[in-house]
Backbone as JSON Lines, residues from 0, in Angstrom:
{"i":0,"aa":"X","n":[152.0,75.52,150.68],"ca":[151.31,74.86,149.61],"c":[151.61,73.37,149.56]}
{"i":1,"aa":"X","n":[152.83,72.97,149.82],"ca":[153.19,71.57,149.72],"c":[152.74,70.78,150.94]}
{"i":2,"aa":"X","n":[152.39,71.44,152.03],"ca":[151.98,70.73,153.23],"c":[150.61,70.08,153.06]}
{"i":3,"aa":"X","n":[149.71,70.72,152.32],"ca":[148.35,70.19,152.16],"c":[148.35,68.88,151.36]}
{"i":4,"aa":"X","n":[149.02,68.8,150.21],"ca":[149.04,67.51,149.5],"c":[149.73,66.42,150.32]}
{"i":5,"aa":"X","n":[150.76,66.79,151.07],"ca":[151.44,65.82,151.91],"c":[150.5,65.28,152.98]}
{"i":6,"aa":"X","n":[149.73,66.15,153.61],"ca":[148.78,65.73,154.64],"c":[147.69,64.86,154.04]}
{"i":7,"aa":"X","n":[147.19,65.23,152.88],"ca":[146.16,64.43,152.21],"c":[146.69,63.05,151.83]}
{"i":8,"aa":"X","n":[147.89,63.02,151.32],"ca":[148.5,61.73,150.96],"c":[148.72,60.86,152.18]}
{"i":9,"aa":"X","n":[149.19,61.45,153.26],"ca":[149.4,60.7,154.5],"c":[148.08,60.16,155.05]}
{"i":10,"aa":"X","n":[147.04,60.99,155.01],"ca":[145.73,60.55,155.5],"c":[145.19,59.42,154.65]}
{"i":11,"aa":"X","n":[145.36,59.51,153.34],"ca":[144.9,58.46,152.45],"c":[145.65,57.16,152.71]}
{"i":12,"aa":"X","n":[146.95,57.23,152.89],"ca":[147.75,56.04,153.17],"c":[147.34,55.42,154.5]}
{"i":13,"aa":"X","n":[147.08,56.23,155.51],"ca":[146.67,55.73,156.82],"c":[145.3,55.05,156.74]}
{"i":14,"aa":"X","n":[144.36,55.68,156.05],"ca":[143.03,55.09,155.9],"c":[143.09,53.78,155.12]}
{"i":15,"aa":"X","n":[143.92,53.73,154.11],"ca":[144.08,52.51,153.33],"c":[144.64,51.39,154.2]}
{"i":16,"aa":"X","n":[145.66,51.7,154.99],"ca":[146.26,50.7,155.87],"c":[145.25,50.22,156.92]}
{"i":17,"aa":"X","n":[144.49,51.13,157.47],"ca":[143.48,50.75,158.46],"c":[142.38,49.9,157.81]}
{"i":18,"aa":"X","n":[141.99,50.26,156.62],"ca":[140.96,49.48,155.92],"c":[141.43,48.07,155.61]}
{"i":19,"aa":"X","n":[142.66,47.93,155.17],"ca":[143.2,46.6,154.9],"c":[143.34,45.78,156.17]}
{"i":20,"aa":"X","n":[143.76,46.43,157.24],"ca":[143.92,45.71,158.5],"c":[142.57,45.26,159.03]}
{"i":21,"aa":"X","n":[141.55,46.11,158.95],"ca":[140.24,45.72,159.47],"c":[139.6,44.65,158.61]}
{"i":22,"aa":"X","n":[139.81,44.68,157.29],"ca":[139.23,43.64,156.45],"c":[139.94,42.31,156.66]}
{"i":23,"aa":"X","n":[141.21,42.34,156.99],"ca":[141.93,41.1,157.28],"c":[141.43,40.47,158.57]}
{"i":24,"aa":"X","n":[141.08,41.31,159.56],"ca":[140.56,40.78,160.81],"c":[139.14,40.28,160.65]}
{"i":25,"aa":"X","n":[138.38,40.83,159.72],"ca":[136.97,40.5,159.56],"c":[136.75,39.2,158.81]}
{"i":26,"aa":"X","n":[137.76,38.63,158.16],"ca":[137.57,37.43,157.36],"c":[138.45,36.26,157.78]}
{"i":27,"aa":"X","n":[138.52,35.91,159.06],"ca":[139.37,34.78,159.41],"c":[138.79,33.45,158.95]}
{"i":28,"aa":"X","n":[137.45,33.33,158.86],"ca":[136.85,32.07,158.46],"c":[137.19,31.72,157.02]}
{"i":29,"aa":"X","n":[137.15,32.7,156.11],"ca":[137.45,32.43,154.71],"c":[138.9,31.99,154.55]}
{"i":30,"aa":"X","n":[139.8,32.65,155.27],"ca":[141.21,32.27,155.18],"c":[141.43,30.89,155.78]}
{"i":31,"aa":"X","n":[140.77,30.6,156.88],"ca":[140.92,29.29,157.5],"c":[140.34,28.21,156.61]}
{"i":32,"aa":"X","n":[139.23,28.51,155.94],"ca":[138.62,27.51,155.05],"c":[139.54,27.21,153.88]}
{"i":33,"aa":"X","n":[140.14,28.26,153.29],"ca":[141.06,28.04,152.18],"c":[142.26,27.23,152.64]}
{"i":34,"aa":"X","n":[142.74,27.5,153.84],"ca":[143.91,26.79,154.35],"c":[143.57,25.35,154.7]}
{"i":35,"aa":"X","n":[142.32,25.1,155.11],"ca":[141.96,23.76,155.53],"c":[141.47,22.89,154.39]}
{"i":36,"aa":"X","n":[141.36,23.44,153.18],"ca":[140.94,22.63,152.03],"c":[141.95,21.53,151.81]}
{"i":37,"aa":"X","n":[141.51,20.29,151.78],"ca":[142.4,19.16,151.58],"c":[142.49,18.78,150.11]}
{"i":38,"aa":"X","n":[141.95,19.61,149.23],"ca":[141.98,19.3,147.82],"c":[143.36,19.57,147.26]}
{"i":39,"aa":"X","n":[143.76,18.77,146.27],"ca":[145.07,19.01,145.67],"c":[145.08,20.32,144.91]}
{"i":40,"aa":"X","n":[146.27,20.89,144.79],"ca":[146.41,22.16,144.08],"c":[146.15,21.95,142.59]}
{"i":41,"aa":"X","n":[145.65,22.99,141.94],"ca":[145.39,22.91,140.5],"c":[146.69,22.87,139.74]}
{"i":42,"aa":"X","n":[146.67,22.08,138.7],"ca":[147.81,22.06,137.79],"c":[147.28,22.18,136.38]}
{"i":43,"aa":"X","n":[148.15,22.46,135.45],"ca":[147.76,22.56,134.06],"c":[147.77,21.21,133.38]}
{"i":44,"aa":"X","n":[148.22,20.18,134.09],"ca":[148.25,18.85,133.51],"c":[146.83,18.36,133.29]}
{"i":45,"aa":"X","n":[146.65,17.58,132.26],"ca":[145.35,16.99,131.99],"c":[145.24,15.74,132.86]}
{"i":46,"aa":"X","n":[144.52,15.85,133.96],"ca":[144.41,14.76,134.91],"c":[143.42,13.73,134.4]}
{"i":47,"aa":"X","n":[143.59,12.45,134.77],"ca":[142.61,11.45,134.36],"c":[141.28,11.7,135.05]}
{"i":48,"aa":"X","n":[140.22,11.18,134.48],"ca":[138.88,11.37,135.04],"c":[138.84,10.81,136.46]}
{"i":49,"aa":"X","n":[138.11,11.49,137.32],"ca":[138.03,11.1,138.72],"c":[137.18,9.84,138.87]}
{"i":50,"aa":"X","n":[137.62,8.96,139.73],"ca":[136.85,7.77,140.07],"c":[136.7,7.73,141.57]}
{"i":51,"aa":"X","n":[135.93,6.78,142.06],"ca":[135.75,6.67,143.5],"c":[137.05,6.33,144.21]}
{"i":52,"aa":"X","n":[138.01,5.73,143.51],"ca":[139.3,5.42,144.12],"c":[140.11,6.68,144.4]}
{"i":53,"aa":"X","n":[139.8,7.77,143.68],"ca":[140.53,9.02,143.86],"c":[139.99,9.84,145.03]}
{"i":54,"aa":"X","n":[138.89,9.42,145.64],"ca":[138.26,10.21,146.68],"c":[139.06,10.16,147.97]}
{"i":55,"aa":"X","n":[139.07,11.25,148.71],"ca":[139.7,11.22,150.02],"c":[138.97,10.23,150.92]}
{"i":56,"aa":"X","n":[139.66,9.72,151.91],"ca":[139.08,8.7,152.8],"c":[137.87,9.23,153.56]}
{"i":57,"aa":"X","n":[137.76,10.54,153.73],"ca":[136.68,11.1,154.52],"c":[135.35,11.16,153.78]}
{"i":58,"aa":"X","n":[135.34,10.89,152.48],"ca":[134.09,10.9,151.71],"c":[133.72,9.47,151.35]}
{"i":59,"aa":"X","n":[132.64,8.95,151.94],"ca":[132.21,7.59,151.6],"c":[131.83,7.49,150.12]}
{"i":60,"aa":"X","n":[132.2,6.42,149.46],"ca":[131.89,6.27,148.04],"c":[130.39,6.32,147.75]}
{"i":61,"aa":"X","n":[129.56,5.81,148.68],"ca":[128.11,5.84,148.47],"c":[127.6,7.28,148.43]}
{"i":62,"aa":"X","n":[128.11,8.11,149.33],"ca":[127.7,9.51,149.38],"c":[128.14,10.23,148.11]}
{"i":63,"aa":"X","n":[129.36,10.0,147.7],"ca":[129.85,10.66,146.5],"c":[129.08,10.2,145.27]}
{"i":64,"aa":"X","n":[128.73,8.92,145.23],"ca":[127.94,8.41,144.11],"c":[126.57,9.07,144.08]}
{"i":65,"aa":"X","n":[125.97,9.24,145.24],"ca":[124.65,9.89,145.32],"c":[124.73,11.35,144.87]}
{"i":66,"aa":"X","n":[125.74,12.07,145.34],"ca":[125.9,13.48,144.96],"c":[126.18,13.61,143.46]}
{"i":67,"aa":"X","n":[126.98,12.72,142.93],"ca":[127.29,12.73,141.5],"c":[126.05,12.42,140.68]}
{"i":68,"aa":"X","n":[125.25,11.47,141.17],"ca":[124.02,11.12,140.46],"c":[123.05,12.3,140.45]}
{"i":69,"aa":"X","n":[122.88,12.97,141.59],"ca":[121.99,14.13,141.65],"c":[122.47,15.23,140.71]}
{"i":70,"aa":"X","n":[123.78,15.46,140.68],"ca":[124.33,16.48,139.8],"c":[124.1,16.1,138.34]}
{"i":71,"aa":"X","n":[124.29,14.84,137.99],"ca":[124.09,14.4,136.61],"c":[122.63,14.54,136.2]}
{"i":72,"aa":"X","n":[121.71,14.23,137.11],"ca":[120.29,14.38,136.8],"c":[119.93,15.85,136.56]}
{"i":73,"aa":"X","n":[120.44,16.73,137.43],"ca":[120.17,18.16,137.26],"c":[120.79,18.67,135.96]}
{"i":74,"aa":"X","n":[121.96,18.19,135.62],"ca":[122.63,18.59,134.39],"c":[121.83,18.13,133.17]}
{"i":75,"aa":"X","n":[121.35,16.9,133.21],"ca":[120.57,16.37,132.1],"c":[119.27,17.16,131.93]}
{"i":76,"aa":"X","n":[118.62,17.46,133.05],"ca":[117.41,18.28,133.02],"c":[117.7,19.63,132.36]}
{"i":77,"aa":"X","n":[118.8,20.23,132.75],"ca":[119.17,21.55,132.24],"c":[119.44,21.49,130.74]}
{"i":78,"aa":"X","n":[120.18,20.49,130.29],"ca":[120.51,20.38,128.88],"c":[119.27,20.17,128.02]}
{"i":79,"aa":"X","n":[118.33,19.39,128.52],"ca":[117.13,19.13,127.73],"c":[116.2,20.34,127.67]}
{"i":80,"aa":"X","n":[116.27,21.21,128.67],"ca":[115.36,22.35,128.74],"c":[115.96,23.65,128.21]}
{"i":81,"aa":"X","n":[117.22,23.66,127.86],"ca":[117.85,24.91,127.42],"c":[117.21,25.48,126.16]}
{"i":82,"aa":"X","n":[116.64,24.64,125.34],"ca":[116.03,25.11,124.11],"c":[114.74,25.88,124.33]}
{"i":83,"aa":"X","n":[114.03,25.61,125.42],"ca":[112.75,26.25,125.69],"c":[112.87,27.1,126.95]}
{"i":84,"aa":"X","n":[113.35,28.32,126.78],"ca":[113.61,29.21,127.91],"c":[112.36,29.55,128.72]}
{"i":85,"aa":"X","n":[111.21,29.83,128.1],"ca":[110.02,30.14,128.91],"c":[109.58,28.96,129.79]}
{"i":86,"aa":"X","n":[109.64,27.76,129.25],"ca":[109.26,26.58,130.05],"c":[110.26,26.37,131.18]}
{"i":87,"aa":"X","n":[111.53,26.61,130.9],"ca":[112.58,26.48,131.92],"c":[112.34,27.47,133.06]}
{"i":88,"aa":"X","n":[112.02,28.7,132.71],"ca":[111.75,29.72,133.72],"c":[110.49,29.41,134.5]}
{"i":89,"aa":"X","n":[109.47,28.89,133.84],"ca":[108.21,28.58,134.51],"c":[108.35,27.45,135.53]}
{"i":90,"aa":"X","n":[109.26,26.53,135.27],"ca":[109.44,25.38,136.17],"c":[110.45,25.61,137.27]}
{"i":91,"aa":"X","n":[110.94,26.83,137.42],"ca":[111.99,27.12,138.39],"c":[111.58,26.78,139.81]}
{"i":92,"aa":"X","n":[110.38,27.2,140.23],"ca":[109.93,26.96,141.6],"c":[109.82,25.46,141.89]}
{"i":93,"aa":"X","n":[109.32,24.72,140.93],"ca":[109.19,23.28,141.11],"c":[110.57,22.61,141.21]}
{"i":94,"aa":"X","n":[111.5,23.03,140.36],"ca":[112.85,22.47,140.43],"c":[113.54,22.83,141.74]}
{"i":95,"aa":"X","n":[113.34,24.06,142.21],"ca":[113.95,24.49,143.48],"c":[113.41,23.67,144.65]}
{"i":96,"aa":"X","n":[112.09,23.44,144.67],"ca":[111.5,22.65,145.75],"c":[112.02,21.21,145.71]}
{"i":97,"aa":"X","n":[112.12,20.64,144.53],"ca":[112.64,19.28,144.39],"c":[114.1,19.22,144.86]}
{"i":98,"aa":"X","n":[114.88,20.22,144.49],"ca":[116.29,20.25,144.89],"c":[116.42,20.37,146.41]}
{"i":99,"aa":"X","n":[115.58,21.19,147.04],"ca":[115.61,21.3,148.5],"c":[115.27,19.97,149.16]}
{"i":100,"aa":"X","n":[114.31,19.24,148.6],"ca":[113.96,17.93,149.15],"c":[115.14,16.96,149.03]}
{"i":101,"aa":"X","n":[115.8,16.98,147.88],"ca":[116.96,16.1,147.67],"c":[118.08,16.43,148.65]}
{"i":102,"aa":"X","n":[118.32,17.71,148.85],"ca":[119.37,18.13,149.8],"c":[119.02,17.67,151.21]}
{"i":103,"aa":"X","n":[117.76,17.82,151.6],"ca":[117.34,17.39,152.94],"c":[117.47,15.88,153.1]}
{"i":104,"aa":"X","n":[117.22,15.12,152.04],"ca":[117.37,13.66,152.11],"c":[118.83,13.28,152.29]}
{"i":105,"aa":"X","n":[119.72,13.97,151.61],"ca":[121.14,13.63,151.68],"c":[121.75,14.06,153.0]}
{"i":106,"aa":"X","n":[121.47,15.3,153.45],"ca":[122.18,15.86,154.59],"c":[121.37,15.89,155.88]}
{"i":107,"aa":"X","n":[120.1,15.57,155.85],"ca":[119.3,15.51,157.07],"c":[119.18,16.86,157.75]}
{"i":108,"aa":"X","n":[119.36,16.85,159.06],"ca":[119.15,18.07,159.84],"c":[120.3,19.07,159.74]}
{"i":109,"aa":"X","n":[121.37,18.72,159.06],"ca":[122.49,19.65,158.88],"c":[122.02,20.9,158.15]}
{"i":110,"aa":"X","n":[121.04,20.74,157.27],"ca":[120.59,21.88,156.46],"c":[119.85,22.91,157.29]}
{"i":111,"aa":"X","n":[119.43,22.57,158.51],"ca":[118.7,23.52,159.35],"c":[119.61,24.42,160.17]}
{"i":112,"aa":"X","n":[120.87,24.06,160.3],"ca":[121.81,24.87,161.08],"c":[122.41,25.99,160.25]}
{"i":113,"aa":"X","n":[122.92,26.98,160.95],"ca":[123.52,28.13,160.27],"c":[124.76,27.74,159.47]}
{"i":114,"aa":"X","n":[125.59,26.88,160.05],"ca":[126.8,26.46,159.35],"c":[126.44,25.7,158.07]}
{"i":115,"aa":"X","n":[125.48,24.8,158.18],"ca":[125.04,24.03,157.02],"c":[124.47,24.92,155.94]}
{"i":116,"aa":"X","n":[123.66,25.89,156.33],"ca":[123.08,26.8,155.35],"c":[124.15,27.64,154.67]}
{"i":117,"aa":"X","n":[125.15,28.05,155.42],"ca":[126.24,28.84,154.83],"c":[127.02,28.01,153.81]}
{"i":118,"aa":"X","n":[127.31,26.76,154.17],"ca":[128.04,25.88,153.24],"c":[127.2,25.59,152.01]}
{"i":119,"aa":"X","n":[125.9,25.37,152.2],"ca":[125.03,25.12,151.06],"c":[124.94,26.33,150.14]}
{"i":120,"aa":"X","n":[124.91,27.52,150.72],"ca":[124.85,28.74,149.92],"c":[126.14,28.9,149.1]}
{"i":121,"aa":"X","n":[127.28,28.64,149.73],"ca":[128.57,28.74,149.03],"c":[128.64,27.7,147.91]}
{"i":122,"aa":"X","n":[128.18,26.49,148.21],"ca":[128.2,25.41,147.22],"c":[127.29,25.76,146.04]}
{"i":123,"aa":"X","n":[126.12,26.3,146.33],"ca":[125.18,26.66,145.26],"c":[125.77,27.72,144.34]}
{"i":124,"aa":"X","n":[126.45,28.7,144.93],"ca":[127.07,29.75,144.11],"c":[128.17,29.18,143.23]}
{"i":125,"aa":"X","n":[129.01,28.34,143.81],"ca":[130.1,27.75,143.04],"c":[129.56,26.84,141.93]}
{"i":126,"aa":"X","n":[128.55,26.03,142.25],"ca":[128.0,25.12,141.25],"c":[127.3,25.89,140.13]}
{"i":127,"aa":"X","n":[126.62,26.97,140.46],"ca":[125.97,27.74,139.4],"c":[127.0,28.32,138.44]}
{"i":128,"aa":"X","n":[128.11,28.79,138.98],"ca":[129.17,29.33,138.12],"c":[129.79,28.23,137.27]}
{"i":129,"aa":"X","n":[130.07,27.08,137.89],"ca":[130.67,25.98,137.14],"c":[129.72,25.46,136.07]}
{"i":130,"aa":"X","n":[128.44,25.35,136.39],"ca":[127.48,24.88,135.39],"c":[127.34,25.87,134.24]}
{"i":131,"aa":"X","n":[127.39,27.15,134.54],"ca":[127.32,28.15,133.46],"c":[128.57,28.07,132.59]}
{"i":132,"aa":"X","n":[129.73,27.88,133.22],"ca":[130.96,27.73,132.43],"c":[130.88,26.49,131.55]}
{"i":133,"aa":"X","n":[130.31,25.41,132.09],"ca":[130.18,24.18,131.32],"c":[129.23,24.39,130.14]}
{"i":134,"aa":"X","n":[128.14,25.11,130.36],"ca":[127.23,25.44,129.26],"c":[127.97,26.17,128.15]}
{"i":135,"aa":"X","n":[128.75,27.16,128.52],"ca":[129.47,27.96,127.52],"c":[130.54,27.13,126.8]}
{"i":136,"aa":"X","n":[131.23,26.27,127.54],"ca":[132.25,25.42,126.93],"c":[131.64,24.43,125.96]}
{"i":137,"aa":"X","n":[130.49,23.87,126.34],"ca":[129.83,22.94,125.44],"c":[129.27,23.66,124.22]}
{"i":138,"aa":"X","n":[128.77,24.86,124.41],"ca":[128.26,25.65,123.28],"c":[129.39,26.01,122.32]}
{"i":139,"aa":"X","n":[130.57,26.26,122.85],"ca":[131.73,26.59,122.02],"c":[132.38,25.33,121.44]}
{"i":140,"aa":"X","n":[131.87,24.16,121.81],"ca":[132.4,22.88,121.33],"c":[133.89,22.74,121.66]}
{"i":141,"aa":"X","n":[134.21,22.99,122.92],"ca":[135.59,22.87,123.4],"c":[135.67,21.68,124.36]}
{"i":142,"aa":"X","n":[136.01,20.49,123.86],"ca":[135.99,19.31,124.72],"c":[137.03,19.34,125.84]}
{"i":143,"aa":"X","n":[138.18,19.96,125.61],"ca":[139.21,20.02,126.64],"c":[138.74,20.89,127.81]}
{"i":144,"aa":"X","n":[138.14,22.03,127.49],"ca":[137.64,22.91,128.53],"c":[136.47,22.27,129.26]}
{"i":145,"aa":"X","n":[135.6,21.59,128.53],"ca":[134.46,20.9,129.15],"c":[134.95,19.84,130.13]}
{"i":146,"aa":"X","n":[135.96,19.09,129.73],"ca":[136.51,18.05,130.61],"c":[137.11,18.67,131.86]}
{"i":147,"aa":"X","n":[137.8,19.78,131.71],"ca":[138.41,20.46,132.86],"c":[137.34,20.96,133.82]}
{"i":148,"aa":"X","n":[136.28,21.52,133.29],"ca":[135.2,22.04,134.14],"c":[134.49,20.89,134.84]}
{"i":149,"aa":"X","n":[134.31,19.77,134.16],"ca":[133.69,18.61,134.79],"c":[134.55,18.1,135.95]}
{"i":150,"aa":"X","n":[135.87,18.16,135.8],"ca":[136.77,17.78,136.9],"c":[136.63,18.76,138.06]}
{"i":151,"aa":"X","n":[136.49,20.05,137.73],"ca":[136.3,21.05,138.77],"c":[134.97,20.84,139.49]}
{"i":152,"aa":"X","n":[133.95,20.42,138.77],"ca":[132.66,20.12,139.4],"c":[132.82,18.96,140.37]}
{"i":153,"aa":"X","n":[133.55,17.94,139.96],"ca":[133.8,16.8,140.86],"c":[134.57,17.24,142.1]}
{"i":154,"aa":"X","n":[135.57,18.09,141.91],"ca":[136.33,18.59,143.05],"c":[135.45,19.39,144.0]}
{"i":155,"aa":"X","n":[134.55,20.2,143.45],"ca":[133.64,20.99,144.28],"c":[132.68,20.07,145.03]}
{"i":156,"aa":"X","n":[132.2,19.0,144.4],"ca":[131.33,18.06,145.09],"c":[132.06,17.39,146.26]}
{"i":157,"aa":"X","n":[133.32,17.03,146.05],"ca":[134.13,16.42,147.11],"c":[134.36,17.43,148.24]}
{"i":158,"aa":"X","n":[134.72,18.66,147.89],"ca":[134.95,19.69,148.89],"c":[133.7,19.94,149.72]}
{"i":159,"aa":"X","n":[132.56,20.0,149.03],"ca":[131.3,20.25,149.72],"c":[130.94,19.08,150.63]}
{"i":160,"aa":"X","n":[131.12,17.87,150.16],"ca":[130.81,16.69,150.98],"c":[131.67,16.67,152.24]}
{"i":161,"aa":"X","n":[132.94,17.0,152.1],"ca":[133.82,17.04,153.26],"c":[133.38,18.11,154.25]}
{"i":162,"aa":"X","n":[133.02,19.28,153.75],"ca":[132.59,20.37,154.64],"c":[131.31,20.01,155.37]}
{"i":163,"aa":"X","n":[130.36,19.41,154.67],"ca":[129.09,19.05,155.3],"c":[129.29,17.91,156.3]}
{"i":164,"aa":"X","n":[130.16,16.97,155.99],"ca":[130.43,15.89,156.94],"c":[131.1,16.43,158.2]}
{"i":165,"aa":"X","n":[131.95,17.41,158.05],"ca":[132.6,18.02,159.21],"c":[131.57,18.7,160.09]}
{"i":166,"aa":"X","n":[130.64,19.39,159.48],"ca":[129.57,20.03,160.26],"c":[128.75,18.98,160.98]}
{"i":167,"aa":"X","n":[128.42,17.9,160.28],"ca":[127.65,16.81,160.89],"c":[128.42,16.19,162.05]}
{"i":168,"aa":"X","n":[129.72,16.0,161.88],"ca":[130.55,15.38,162.92],"c":[130.68,16.29,164.14]}
{"i":169,"aa":"X","n":[130.64,17.6,163.94],"ca":[130.78,18.54,165.03],"c":[129.45,18.84,165.72]}
{"i":170,"aa":"X","n":[128.45,18.04,165.43],"ca":[127.17,18.22,166.11],"c":[126.22,19.15,165.39]}
{"i":171,"aa":"X","n":[126.47,19.45,164.13],"ca":[125.6,20.33,163.39],"c":[124.42,19.6,162.78]}
{"i":172,"aa":"X","n":[124.31,18.34,163.02],"ca":[123.2,17.55,162.46],"c":[123.35,16.11,162.87]}
{"i":173,"aa":"X","n":[122.38,15.32,162.48],"ca":[122.43,13.9,162.86],"c":[123.34,13.1,162.01]}
C-alpha cells in the first residue's frame, strides 16, 4: 500500500524537476535581456525627475526628446478622451495607424525585422500597463505614486531606445 503513494510522489517530483529544467533552457533570451539591462536598480528613494543629463551615453538626447514628446502627446490625447469612451473606442484604428507611422519615422527599417517587432511588442505591453497604472494613480489623486510611475515610464523609454539602437547597430535596420 505504501509503495504506490511513494511511486506517485517520486514521479511527480521527477516531472516537476524536468519541467523546471526544460523551461530554464527555453528562456535564455529573457534571462540575458534582464542581465544586460543597464538601468539602475529600483530603490524606494524618491529620485529627482529625470533630465537629459541623466540619460545613458548610448541614448542621444534628440532621440530621447522625440520619444518623450510622442509619449506626452499620446498621454494628452488619452486624458482628453477618457470622458467619452465611445468616441475613444471609435478612433482606435486611426490612433493605431498614426502610432505605427510615428514608430516607422523614429526607427526606420528596424520595425520590419523580427527583433525590432519583438522589442516593439514588449515595449507596447509595458507601456500599456504603465499608462493604465498612471490612469489609476491619477484617478486616486496620489501624486507620489503618479510621480513614481512617470519615472518608470521614462526608464522604460530609455530601455526601449537602447534596445532598438542595439538592433539597429547590429544590422537590424538602417
